[in-house]
N, CA, C and O atoms as CSV, one atom per row, in Angstrom:
chain,resi,resn,atom,element,x,y,z
A,1,MET,N,N,18.588,1.209,-0.436
A,1,MET,CA,C,17.870,0.885,-1.645
A,1,MET,C,C,16.416,1.352,-1.486
A,1,MET,O,O,15.803,1.146,-0.438
A,2,ALA,N,N,15.891,1.957,-2.494
A,2,ALA,CA,C,14.517,2.454,-2.462
A,2,ALA,C,C,13.530,1.302,-2.627
A,2,ALA,O,O,13.836,0.273,-3.230
A,3,LEU,N,N,12.351,1.508,-2.078
A,3,LEU,CA,C,11.284,0.520,-2.235
A,3,LEU,C,C,10.861,0.433,-3.696
A,3,LEU,O,O,10.813,1.452,-4.384
A,4,PRO,N,N,10.554,-0.766,-4.179
A,4,PRO,CA,C,9.965,-0.876,-5.517
A,4,PRO,C,C,8.661,-0.064,-5.550
A,4,PRO,O,O,7.954,0.031,-4.547
A,5,VAL,N,N,8.358,0.510,-6.702
A,5,VAL,CA,C,7.220,1.417,-6.834
A,5,VAL,C,C,5.915,0.779,-6.362
A,5,VAL,O,O,5.172,1.394,-5.598
A,6,LEU,N,N,5.632,-0.427,-6.799
A,6,LEU,CA,C,4.383,-1.083,-6.407
A,6,LEU,C,C,4.369,-1.374,-4.904
A,6,LEU,O,O,3.344,-1.186,-4.248
A,7,THR,N,N,5.481,-1.824,-4.364
A,7,THR,CA,C,5.575,-2.103,-2.928
A,7,THR,C,C,5.346,-0.836,-2.126
A,7,THR,O,O,4.649,-0.854,-1.111
A,8,ARG,N,N,5.927,0.259,-2.577
A,8,ARG,CA,C,5.732,1.534,-1.881
A,8,ARG,C,C,4.259,1.966,-1.936
A,8,ARG,O,O,3.701,2.414,-0.935
A,9,HIS,N,N,3.647,1.829,-3.095
A,9,HIS,CA,C,2.245,2.222,-3.252
A,9,HIS,C,C,1.339,1.401,-2.321
A,9,HIS,O,O,0.456,1.950,-1.661
A,10,ILE,N,N,1.564,0.099,-2.278
A,10,ILE,CA,C,0.760,-0.769,-1.410
A,10,ILE,C,C,0.979,-0.395,0.055
A,10,ILE,O,O,0.021,-0.284,0.820
A,11,ALA,N,N,2.245,-0.201,0.447
A,11,ALA,CA,C,2.547,0.170,1.835
A,11,ALA,C,C,1.896,1.505,2.190
A,11,ALA,O,O,1.318,1.647,3.267
A,12,GLN,N,N,1.987,2.474,1.295
A,12,GLN,CA,C,1.405,3.775,1.579
A,12,GLN,C,C,-0.108,3.678,1.717
A,12,GLN,O,O,-0.689,4.292,2.612
A,13,THR,N,N,-0.739,2.926,0.855
A,13,THR,CA,C,-2.191,2.758,0.910
A,13,THR,C,C,-2.623,2.107,2.219
A,13,THR,O,O,-3.557,2.577,2.868
A,14,LYS,N,N,-1.946,1.025,2.609
A,14,LYS,CA,C,-2.310,0.306,3.830
A,14,LYS,C,C,-2.026,1.144,5.076
A,14,LYS,O,O,-2.845,1.191,5.995
A,15,LEU,N,N,-0.877,1.799,5.107
A,15,LEU,CA,C,-0.528,2.583,6.286
A,15,LEU,C,C,-1.344,3.869,6.379
A,15,LEU,O,O,-1.680,4.302,7.481
A,16,ASP,N,N,-1.668,4.487,5.244
A,16,ASP,CA,C,-2.560,5.655,5.276
A,16,ASP,C,C,-3.920,5.273,5.851
A,16,ASP,O,O,-4.489,6.012,6.653
A,17,ALA,N,N,-4.438,4.117,5.439
A,17,ALA,CA,C,-5.731,3.654,5.954
A,17,ALA,C,C,-5.648,3.411,7.456
A,17,ALA,O,O,-6.575,3.751,8.191
A,18,PHE,N,N,-4.553,2.831,7.914
A,18,PHE,CA,C,-4.361,2.617,9.350
A,18,PHE,C,C,-4.355,3.954,10.096
A,18,PHE,O,O,-5.006,4.092,11.132
A,19,CYS,N,N,-3.626,4.927,9.575
A,19,CYS,CA,C,-3.543,6.247,10.216
A,19,CYS,C,C,-4.920,6.898,10.313
A,19,CYS,O,O,-5.246,7.515,11.327
A,20,GLN,N,N,-5.721,6.763,9.273
A,20,GLN,CA,C,-7.059,7.342,9.276
A,20,GLN,C,C,-7.966,6.652,10.293
A,20,GLN,O,O,-8.784,7.306,10.940
A,21,ARG,N,N,-7.821,5.323,10.437
A,21,ARG,CA,C,-8.621,4.587,11.422
A,21,ARG,C,C,-8.189,4.916,12.849
A,21,ARG,O,O,-9.021,5.024,13.749
A,22,LYS,N,N,-6.897,5.072,13.043
A,22,LYS,CA,C,-6.345,5.254,14.398
A,22,LYS,C,C,-6.667,6.640,14.964
A,22,LYS,O,O,-6.978,6.771,16.148
A,23,ILE,N,N,-6.595,7.662,14.127
A,23,ILE,CA,C,-6.834,9.036,14.581
A,23,ILE,C,C,-7.997,9.614,13.778
A,23,ILE,O,O,-7.844,9.875,12.585
A,24,PRO,N,N,-9.143,9.818,14.397
A,24,PRO,CA,C,-10.295,10.368,13.681
A,24,PRO,C,C,-10.028,11.791,13.185
A,24,PRO,O,O,-9.294,12.551,13.818
A,25,ALA,N,N,-10.621,12.137,12.066
A,25,ALA,CA,C,-10.440,13.470,11.477
A,25,ALA,C,C,-10.846,14.579,12.434
A,25,ALA,O,O,-10.319,15.689,12.361
A,26,SER,N,N,-11.776,14.288,13.327
A,26,SER,CA,C,-12.264,15.315,14.251
A,26,SER,C,C,-11.196,15.796,15.241
A,26,SER,O,O,-11.363,16.850,15.856
A,27,VAL,N,N,-10.108,15.045,15.403
A,27,VAL,CA,C,-9.042,15.475,16.320
A,27,VAL,C,C,-7.719,15.784,15.603
A,27,VAL,O,O,-6.682,15.916,16.253
A,28,HIS,N,N,-7.750,15.896,14.287
A,28,HIS,CA,C,-6.523,16.182,13.537
A,28,HIS,C,C,-5.898,17.526,13.900
A,28,HIS,O,O,-4.729,17.763,13.596
A,29,HIS,N,N,-6.649,18.397,14.538
A,29,HIS,CA,C,-6.063,19.661,14.997
A,29,HIS,C,C,-5.238,19.449,16.271
A,29,HIS,O,O,-4.491,20.339,16.678
A,30,GLN,N,N,-5.369,18.249,16.914
A,30,GLN,CA,C,-4.647,17.935,18.140
A,30,GLN,C,C,-3.551,16.891,17.952
A,30,GLN,O,O,-2.510,16.961,18.605
A,31,VAL,N,N,-3.776,15.931,17.070
A,31,VAL,CA,C,-2.810,14.851,16.865
A,31,VAL,C,C,-3.022,14.242,15.479
A,31,VAL,O,O,-4.151,14.115,15.005
A,32,ARG,N,N,-1.930,13.878,14.854
A,32,ARG,CA,C,-1.979,13.234,13.537
A,32,ARG,C,C,-0.938,12.124,13.484
A,32,ARG,O,O,0.033,12.127,14.242
A,33,LEU,N,N,-1.152,11.195,12.594
A,33,LEU,CA,C,-0.135,10.197,12.261
A,33,LEU,C,C,0.306,10.462,10.841
A,33,LEU,O,O,-0.518,10.657,9.948
A,34,GLU,N,N,1.613,10.468,10.636
A,34,GLU,CA,C,2.176,10.732,9.313
A,34,GLU,C,C,3.191,9.656,8.970
A,34,GLU,O,O,3.700,8.963,9.851
A,35,LEU,N,N,3.475,9.525,7.698
A,35,LEU,CA,C,4.445,8.551,7.205
A,35,LEU,C,C,5.643,9.272,6.611
A,35,LEU,O,O,5.517,10.342,6.014
A,36,GLU,N,N,6.800,8.665,6.786
A,36,GLU,CA,C,8.019,9.193,6.179
A,36,GLU,C,C,8.739,8.011,5.512
A,36,GLU,O,O,9.128,7.052,6.179
A,37,PHE,N,N,8.906,8.094,4.203
A,37,PHE,CA,C,9.579,7.051,3.441
A,37,PHE,C,C,11.039,7.445,3.225
A,37,PHE,O,O,11.340,8.577,2.846
A,38,ALA,N,N,11.938,6.493,3.471
A,38,ALA,CA,C,13.363,6.702,3.214
A,38,ALA,C,C,13.980,5.346,2.873
A,38,ALA,O,O,13.985,4.432,3.697
A,39,GLY,N,N,14.490,5.230,1.674
A,39,GLY,CA,C,15.082,3.966,1.244
A,39,GLY,C,C,14.065,2.848,1.326
A,39,GLY,O,O,12.985,2.938,0.743
A,40,ASP,N,N,14.410,1.789,2.052
A,40,ASP,CA,C,13.518,0.636,2.186
A,40,ASP,C,C,12.735,0.663,3.501
A,40,ASP,O,O,12.247,-0.371,3.959
A,41,GLU,N,N,12.618,1.850,4.107
A,41,GLU,CA,C,11.951,1.983,5.393
A,41,GLU,C,C,10.774,2.960,5.326
A,41,GLU,O,O,10.764,3.907,4.540
A,42,VAL,N,N,9.792,2.693,6.176
A,42,VAL,CA,C,8.658,3.595,6.353
A,42,VAL,C,C,8.546,3.857,7.852
A,42,VAL,O,O,8.369,2.926,8.638
A,43,THR,N,N,8.649,5.116,8.241
A,43,THR,CA,C,8.542,5.480,9.652
A,43,THR,C,C,7.182,6.108,9.901
A,43,THR,O,O,6.742,6.988,9.161
A,44,LEU,N,N,6.528,5.643,10.952
A,44,LEU,CA,C,5.252,6.193,11.384
A,44,LEU,C,C,5.535,7.229,12.469
A,44,LEU,O,O,6.179,6.930,13.475
A,45,LEU,N,N,5.047,8.450,12.252
A,45,LEU,CA,C,5.299,9.554,13.172
A,45,LEU,C,C,3.997,10.069,13.765
A,45,LEU,O,O,2.994,10.209,13.065
A,46,GLU,N,N,4.026,10.350,15.062
A,46,GLU,CA,C,2.904,11.020,15.710
A,46,GLU,C,C,3.269,12.500,15.787
A,46,GLU,O,O,4.337,12.856,16.286
A,47,THR,N,N,2.388,13.354,15.296
A,47,THR,CA,C,2.654,14.794,15.336
A,47,THR,C,C,1.577,15.476,16.168
A,47,THR,O,O,0.400,15.117,16.128
A,48,ARG,N,N,2.029,16.482,16.929
A,48,ARG,CA,C,1.138,17.256,17.795
A,48,ARG,C,C,1.612,18.702,17.814
A,48,ARG,O,O,2.791,18.974,17.587
A,49,PRO,N,N,0.694,19.637,18.086
A,49,PRO,CA,C,1.132,21.022,18.245
A,49,PRO,C,C,2.067,21.145,19.451
A,49,PRO,O,O,1.818,20.558,20.504
A,50,TYR,N,N,3.121,21.897,19.286
A,50,TYR,CA,C,4.068,22.143,20.379
A,50,TYR,C,C,3.365,22.986,21.434
A,50,TYR,O,O,2.742,23.995,21.105
A,51,PHE,N,N,3.459,22.579,22.708
A,51,PHE,CA,C,2.669,23.236,23.756
A,51,PHE,C,C,3.046,24.702,23.961
A,51,PHE,O,O,2.199,25.497,24.368
A,52,ARG,N,N,4.293,25.075,23.689
A,52,ARG,CA,C,4.703,26.473,23.866
A,52,ARG,C,C,4.367,27.345,22.667
A,52,ARG,O,O,4.227,28.562,22.789
A,53,ASP,N,N,4.238,26.710,21.507
A,53,ASP,CA,C,3.910,27.439,20.285
A,53,ASP,C,C,3.067,26.526,19.402
A,53,ASP,O,O,3.608,25.785,18.580
A,54,PRO,N,N,1.752,26.573,19.565
A,54,PRO,CA,C,0.871,25.655,18.820
A,54,PRO,C,C,0.953,25.787,17.302
A,54,PRO,O,O,0.429,24.934,16.586
A,55,SER,N,N,1.590,26.826,16.802
A,55,SER,CA,C,1.747,26.925,15.349
A,55,SER,C,C,2.840,25.983,14.843
A,55,SER,O,O,2.927,25.714,13.645
A,56,GLN,N,N,3.669,25.486,15.754
A,56,GLN,CA,C,4.724,24.524,15.420
A,56,GLN,C,C,4.274,23.135,15.851
A,56,GLN,O,O,3.652,22.975,16.901
A,57,TRP,N,N,4.588,22.142,15.046
A,57,TRP,CA,C,4.205,20.769,15.366
A,57,TRP,C,C,5.438,19.950,15.726
A,57,TRP,O,O,6.477,20.063,15.076
A,58,THR,N,N,5.319,19.121,16.770
A,58,THR,CA,C,6.394,18.220,17.158
A,58,THR,C,C,6.176,16.873,16.470
A,58,THR,O,O,5.057,16.524,16.093
A,59,ARG,N,N,7.263,16.132,16.317
A,59,ARG,CA,C,7.189,14.825,15.665
A,59,ARG,C,C,7.845,13.786,16.560
A,59,ARG,O,O,8.960,13.978,17.046
A,60,LEU,N,N,7.137,12.688,16.769
A,60,LEU,CA,C,7.657,11.592,17.568
A,60,LEU,C,C,7.573,10.315,16.743
A,60,LEU,O,O,6.489,9.911,16.320
A,61,ALA,N,N,8.711,9.687,16.517
A,61,ALA,CA,C,8.732,8.426,15.768
A,61,ALA,C,C,8.127,7.326,16.625
A,61,ALA,O,O,8.555,7.109,17.759
A,62,VAL,N,N,7.135,6.633,16.086
A,62,VAL,CA,C,6.402,5.603,16.825
A,62,VAL,C,C,6.849,4.205,16.416
A,62,VAL,O,O,7.084,3.351,17.270
A,63,ALA,N,N,6.966,3.973,15.121
A,63,ALA,CA,C,7.303,2.640,14.615
A,63,ALA,C,C,7.984,2.772,13.263
A,63,ALA,O,O,7.854,3.781,12.569
A,64,ARG,N,N,8.708,1.729,12.914
A,64,ARG,CA,C,9.361,1.703,11.603
A,64,ARG,C,C,9.161,0.326,10.985
A,64,ARG,O,O,9.313,-0.702,11.644
A,65,PHE,N,N,8.820,0.337,9.719
A,65,PHE,CA,C,8.685,-0.889,8.932
A,65,PHE,C,C,9.839,-0.922,7.945
A,65,PHE,O,O,10.103,0.067,7.261
A,66,ARG,N,N,10.526,-2.054,7.867
A,66,ARG,CA,C,11.637,-2.211,6.921
A,66,ARG,C,C,11.311,-3.332,5.949
A,66,ARG,O,O,10.829,-4.398,6.331
A,67,PHE,N,N,11.590,-3.059,4.684
A,67,PHE,CA,C,11.333,-4.050,3.634
A,67,PHE,C,C,12.644,-4.697,3.242
A,67,PHE,O,O,13.628,-4.012,2.961
A,68,ASN,N,N,12.655,-6.027,3.222
A,68,ASN,CA,C,13.804,-6.799,2.777
A,68,ASN,C,C,13.506,-7.277,1.358
A,68,ASN,O,O,12.707,-8.190,1.155
A,69,GLY,N,N,14.152,-6.654,0.391
A,69,GLY,CA,C,13.894,-6.981,-1.004
A,69,GLY,C,C,14.263,-8.404,-1.372
A,69,GLY,O,O,13.625,-9.001,-2.239
A,70,ALA,N,N,15.288,-8.962,-0.727
A,70,ALA,CA,C,15.730,-10.321,-1.049
A,70,ALA,C,C,14.670,-11.361,-0.695
A,70,ALA,O,O,14.492,-12.341,-1.419
A,71,SER,N,N,13.969,-11.150,0.417
A,71,SER,CA,C,12.952,-12.110,0.845
A,71,SER,C,C,11.531,-11.588,0.651
A,71,SER,O,O,10.561,-12.297,0.920
A,72,SER,N,N,11.413,-10.348,0.183
A,72,SER,CA,C,10.109,-9.687,0.003
A,72,SER,C,C,9.283,-9.700,1.290
A,72,SER,O,O,8.072,-9.922,1.264
A,73,THR,N,N,9.960,-9.458,2.414
A,73,THR,CA,C,9.270,-9.437,3.698
A,73,THR,C,C,9.448,-8.081,4.371
A,73,THR,O,O,10.402,-7.347,4.115
A,74,TRP,N,N,8.486,-7.784,5.243
A,74,TRP,CA,C,8.519,-6.583,6.080
A,74,TRP,C,C,8.880,-6.998,7.504
A,74,TRP,O,O,8.518,-8.083,7.959
A,75,SER,N,N,9.597,-6.120,8.196
A,75,SER,CA,C,9.833,-6.324,9.621
A,75,SER,C,C,9.414,-5.063,10.357
A,75,SER,O,O,9.430,-3.965,9.802
A,76,LEU,N,N,9.042,-5.242,11.611
A,76,LEU,CA,C,8.567,-4.143,12.445
A,76,LEU,C,C,9.642,-3.806,13.464
A,76,LEU,O,O,10.235,-4.695,14.076
A,77,HIS,N,N,9.889,-2.508,13.642
A,77,HIS,CA,C,10.914,-2.042,14.579
A,77,HIS,C,C,10.318,-0.995,15.502
A,77,HIS,O,O,9.419,-0.245,15.122
A,78,CYS,N,N,10.842,-0.959,16.732
A,78,CYS,CA,C,10.376,0.013,17.718
A,78,CYS,C,C,11.547,0.901,18.122
A,78,CYS,O,O,12.706,0.519,17.964
A,79,PRO,N,N,11.238,2.093,18.646
A,79,PRO,CA,C,12.317,2.984,19.069
A,79,PRO,C,C,13.150,2.341,20.173
A,79,PRO,O,O,12.629,1.638,21.039
A,80,ASN,N,N,14.448,2.597,20.121
A,80,ASN,CA,C,15.353,2.154,21.176
A,80,ASN,C,C,15.520,3.345,22.117
A,80,ASN,O,O,16.294,4.259,21.832
A,81,PHE,N,N,14.809,3.335,23.219
A,81,PHE,CA,C,14.804,4.486,24.114
A,81,PHE,C,C,16.119,4.658,24.869
A,81,PHE,O,O,16.366,5.712,25.454
A,82,ARG,N,N,16.948,3.644,24.858
A,82,ARG,CA,C,18.271,3.751,25.497
A,82,ARG,C,C,19.279,4.454,24.590
A,82,ARG,O,O,20.244,5.054,25.063
A,83,LYS,N,N,19.044,4.374,23.298
A,83,LYS,CA,C,19.949,4.994,22.321
A,83,LYS,C,C,19.112,5.845,21.385
A,83,LYS,O,O,18.538,5.343,20.419
A,84,LYS,N,N,19.048,7.123,21.675
A,84,LYS,CA,C,18.196,8.050,20.935
A,84,LYS,C,C,18.478,7.976,19.430
A,84,LYS,O,O,19.627,7.978,18.989
A,85,GLY,N,N,17.392,7.910,18.666
A,85,GLY,CA,C,17.507,7.891,17.216
A,85,GLY,C,C,17.769,6.519,16.626
A,85,GLY,O,O,17.862,6.376,15.407
A,86,GLN,N,N,17.890,5.504,17.478
A,86,GLN,CA,C,18.130,4.157,16.964
A,86,GLN,C,C,16.873,3.302,17.134
A,86,GLN,O,O,15.970,3.631,17.903
A,87,TRP,N,N,16.847,2.211,16.402
A,87,TRP,CA,C,15.697,1.311,16.383
A,87,TRP,C,C,16.143,-0.092,16.741
A,87,TRP,O,O,17.299,-0.470,16.548
A,88,ARG,N,N,15.196,-0.853,17.266
A,88,ARG,CA,C,15.475,-2.263,17.543
A,88,ARG,C,C,14.329,-3.101,16.977
A,88,ARG,O,O,13.185,-2.649,16.932
A,89,PRO,N,N,14.639,-4.307,16.552
A,89,PRO,CA,C,13.582,-5.158,15.996
A,89,PRO,C,C,12.533,-5.474,17.056
A,89,PRO,O,O,12.861,-5.770,18.205
A,90,TYR,N,N,11.300,-5.409,16.662
A,90,TYR,CA,C,10.202,-5.810,17.537
A,90,TYR,C,C,10.098,-7.332,17.453
A,90,TYR,O,O,10.313,-7.904,16.384
A,91,PRO,N,N,9.774,-7.993,18.560
A,91,PRO,CA,C,9.738,-9.468,18.525
A,91,PRO,C,C,8.535,-10.033,17.773
A,91,PRO,O,O,7.660,-10.679,18.350
A,92,ALA,N,N,8.523,-9.775,16.497
A,92,ALA,CA,C,7.505,-10.346,15.606
A,92,ALA,C,C,8.247,-10.856,14.375
A,92,ALA,O,O,9.196,-10.227,13.907
A,93,GLN,N,N,7.816,-11.978,13.867
A,93,GLN,CA,C,8.459,-12.550,12.688
A,93,GLN,C,C,8.250,-11.649,11.476
A,93,GLN,O,O,7.154,-11.122,11.283
A,94,PRO,N,N,9.290,-11.463,10.653
A,94,PRO,CA,C,9.073,-10.742,9.393
A,94,PRO,C,C,7.969,-11.426,8.601
A,94,PRO,O,O,7.766,-12.637,8.697
A,95,SER,N,N,7.267,-10.625,7.821
A,95,SER,CA,C,6.115,-11.168,7.097
A,95,SER,C,C,6.016,-10.541,5.713
A,95,SER,O,O,6.367,-9.378,5.513
A,96,ARG,N,N,5.534,-11.331,4.768
A,96,ARG,CA,C,5.224,-10.791,3.441
A,96,ARG,C,C,3.944,-9.961,3.499
A,96,ARG,O,O,3.693,-9.125,2.631
A,97,ASP,N,N,3.145,-10.201,4.527
A,97,ASP,CA,C,1.852,-9.538,4.693
A,97,ASP,C,C,2.002,-8.351,5.660
A,97,ASP,O,O,2.040,-8.536,6.877
A,98,LEU,N,N,2.084,-7.165,5.119
A,98,LEU,CA,C,2.240,-5.960,5.924
A,98,LEU,C,C,1.070,-5.789,6.890
A,98,LEU,O,O,1.245,-5.247,7.981
A,99,ASP,N,N,-0.110,-6.240,6.505
A,99,ASP,CA,C,-1.286,-6.122,7.379
A,99,ASP,C,C,-1.080,-6.827,8.723
A,99,ASP,O,O,-1.576,-6.355,9.746
A,100,LYS,N,N,-0.366,-7.934,8.734
A,100,LYS,CA,C,-0.099,-8.651,9.988
A,100,LYS,C,C,0.708,-7.776,10.940
A,100,LYS,O,O,0.418,-7.722,12.135
A,101,LEU,N,N,1.712,-7.098,10.416
A,101,LEU,CA,C,2.551,-6.244,11.253
A,101,LEU,C,C,1.804,-4.986,11.687
A,101,LEU,O,O,2.005,-4.493,12.797
A,102,ILE,N,N,0.952,-4.473,10.821
A,102,ILE,CA,C,0.125,-3.313,11.198
A,102,ILE,C,C,-0.806,-3.703,12.342
A,102,ILE,O,O,-1.014,-2.908,13.259
A,103,ALA,N,N,-1.368,-4.908,12.307
A,103,ALA,CA,C,-2.248,-5.378,13.387
A,103,ALA,C,C,-1.475,-5.494,14.698
A,103,ALA,O,O,-2.003,-5.159,15.759
A,104,ILE,N,N,-0.237,-5.962,14.636
A,104,ILE,CA,C,0.601,-6.055,15.838
A,104,ILE,C,C,0.852,-4.660,16.407
A,104,ILE,O,O,0.764,-4.449,17.617
A,105,LEU,N,N,1.161,-3.725,15.537
A,105,LEU,CA,C,1.367,-2.334,15.953
A,105,LEU,C,C,0.101,-1.781,16.593
A,105,LEU,O,O,0.166,-1.127,17.634
A,106,ASP,N,N,-1.024,-2.031,15.992
A,106,ASP,CA,C,-2.295,-1.508,16.490
A,106,ASP,C,C,-2.641,-2.085,17.872
A,106,ASP,O,O,-3.111,-1.364,18.751
A,107,GLN,N,N,-2.407,-3.376,18.050
A,107,GLN,CA,C,-2.724,-4.019,19.334
A,107,GLN,C,C,-1.723,-3.620,20.408
A,107,GLN,O,O,-2.116,-3.427,21.559
A,108,ASP,N,N,-0.458,-3.492,20.076
A,108,ASP,CA,C,0.622,-3.057,20.975
A,108,ASP,C,C,0.487,-3.648,22.378
A,108,ASP,O,O,0.306,-2.908,23.345
A,109,THR,N,N,0.573,-4.954,22.493
A,109,THR,CA,C,0.416,-5.617,23.778
A,109,THR,C,C,1.548,-5.297,24.759
A,109,THR,O,O,1.391,-5.499,25.963
A,110,THR,N,N,2.692,-4.800,24.259
A,110,THR,CA,C,3.824,-4.486,25.138
A,110,THR,C,C,3.841,-3.029,25.598
A,110,THR,O,O,4.526,-2.697,26.566
A,111,GLY,N,N,3.101,-2.164,24.922
A,111,GLY,CA,C,3.098,-0.737,25.261
A,111,GLY,C,C,4.294,0.033,24.739
A,111,GLY,O,O,4.499,1.190,25.106
A,112,VAL,N,N,5.079,-0.596,23.890
A,112,VAL,CA,C,6.285,0.071,23.381
A,112,VAL,C,C,5.980,1.109,22.299
A,112,VAL,O,O,6.761,2.041,22.107
A,113,PHE,N,N,4.860,0.965,21.591
A,113,PHE,CA,C,4.534,1.908,20.539
A,113,PHE,C,C,3.632,3.044,21.035
A,113,PHE,O,O,3.911,4.220,20.801
A,114,TRP,N,N,2.572,2.679,21.709
A,114,TRP,CA,C,1.570,3.665,22.129
A,114,TRP,C,C,1.625,3.959,23.617
A,114,TRP,O,O,0.816,4.732,24.130
A,115,GLY,N,N,2.577,3.346,24.314
A,115,GLY,CA,C,2.842,3.611,25.726
A,115,GLY,C,C,1.684,3.520,26.597
A,115,GLY,O,O,1.802,3.725,27.805
């Protein structure tokens, strides 16, 4: 199910602001954070020039936010490194306030997002 239009707009605005704060414009030629929306999920991707061919950029999924329309809450998920391409819930309570989950991602006390 796709995100409601207003929910998507709010999520994009908040996550774009986070990406701009996290990676200064002065290093965008070396690393960027991008968003990918699919259904009720938003994936945060770290992109960098490929070391063998800097004209190509690599993409690494860092975090995923999932929206539960029934409860109007967001949940935070981290990559499952044991099963490539899969995600596992991060041990944070789902929240109606996306900013709370963005703060958890930013602090990353476990090292699972920013290593």
